[in-house]
N, C-alpha and C positions, 0 to 999 in steps of 0.2 A: 342309198347314200339317204342320208337325213337333212333336212333345210334347217337351218341355226334357229329359225323363227318356230320351229317345232319345239325347241327345248324349253322346260321349264325347271324354276329351282327346285333343287333336291335331285334332279337327273344326274346320274353318274356317267361319265364317257371316258374313254381312253384317247390321251392325246398319242397321236401316231408320228407325226413329223412337225417339222417347224414350218409354219404356213407360209406361201410363197410371199405373201405380205410383209412376213416379220423377216425373210432374209436380209442379212446384212449386206447392203450394198456396196459400202465402203470398203469391204474385208478388213475391217477394225475387229477381227474375231478375238482379240485379246480382251479385249473391255467386258469384264465379266458381268458389268451391268445391264448389257445391251440384252433385247428381248430374245435375240436368237439364243444366247447362251443360257439365258434363264429356261427357255421352254426344253433346250438340250438335257440341261439338268432335271427339270421336272421330269422328263422321259426317261432320265437314267435312276431316277430315284424313286418316283412314285407316279407313272403313267395315268393312273386312272382319279379323276377329281371330280368334284361334286360342283354343279352348278348353281352359284349363291345368291345371284341376283339377274336381273333381266333389266337393263336400262331403258331409258327412254325410247331410246333407237331399236330395242328389241334385241340387242347384242346381249348374249349370255355372257356372264363373267364368273369366272372364280379365282381363288385365292388360294395360295400355298405358302406355306412356311419353311424355308431350307437352310438347314444348319450348315455354316462356316465353321472354320477353325475358329475364327474369332467371335462371332455373331449369329443371331438367328435372324434371317432375312424373312420379310413377308413382301409377296408377291401378289398383286392382284391381275389378273390379265382378262382380257375379253378376246371371246373367239369372233373372229373375223371371214371366215371362211369356211365352206361344208367338207373340202375335202383332206382335213389334217386332224381328223379325230373320227372315233366310231362310238355308237351309243352303246353303254354295258346295261344300265338299268333305268327305266322311264319309270317316272311318277304315274303317267297316264297308261292304263293298261289297255286302252285303244290300239297302241302301237302295235305293231309285229316285231317284237324285238329280237336281233340274232344272239340269241343265249347260246347256240351252239357254239359259235366262236370263241365268245367269252369261258365258257365251260373248257372249251379244250385247251384254251392258254392257260386257265389255272391248274387243270389236270396236268399239262407239262412242266408248269414250275414245281407243282408236288412231286412229281417223280424227278426231276432234275435235284433237287433239295434232298429228297429221301436218299437219292443215289450218293449223293456228296456226302452228307451227314449222317448214313445209316450207322455205322459203327459208333459214333458217339450217342445217336437216341439209343442203341442197345446196351453200352455201358451204363449211362444214364438210369434207364431201364432196371438193371440187375444191382445197381447200386442203393436205387428206391425199394426193390424189392427186401434186400438186406437191412436196410434201414427199418423198414415195417417189421420185419422177422424179430429185430434188435428191440423195437420199441414194445413189440408184444411181450417179449421177455422180461423186457424191465417191469411192465405193469404187472406182469406175472408175480415176479420177486416182490415188489412193491405190496401187493395183495398179500402173498404170504408172511412177509415182515408184519405187515399191521395184525394178522391173525393171532400174532404172537405178544404184539407188543399194546394191540387196541389205540395207539397214538391217533388216529385219525378221529376215532369216538371221542378221546379225550378232547382233543381241537374243537370240535363240534360242540361238545358239553359246554366247554368256556367260552364259546360265541353265543349260546344262548344263555349262559349267566349274566353276561357283559349286556345282554340286549336287556 
């Protein structure tokens, strides 16, 4: 477990949970602007964030833009405790960084996406191949027609005369 004071600007962390400090004590979880709701959205949308500021009390802060149906929200949140995040990447190479966990998480996400969208990716690859073949065929047809008409050469000559 890392200490908050060890974090530096540009370090990447993964938000794992809503910190105890930010849990809504009033059970008013319908309020979309309370910190607990915002952190839950961040965890669902993009849990890996970059520390962008260290304040005068050595608290690391990160900013996050969240798109709603009506507008774009910007939130700036300070980390207040050590057990709600994990280090993904540190700018300071002296740290013993737990990359294995991050790599395993990313590999799992890739596998899940590939499994879910495999057919769509295959269809797009086939379409791309067909379009490439069609483009090659069109280029050949243009070259063959130009050999007959010399139209490209005439355009080049006209451009030289105008200069």
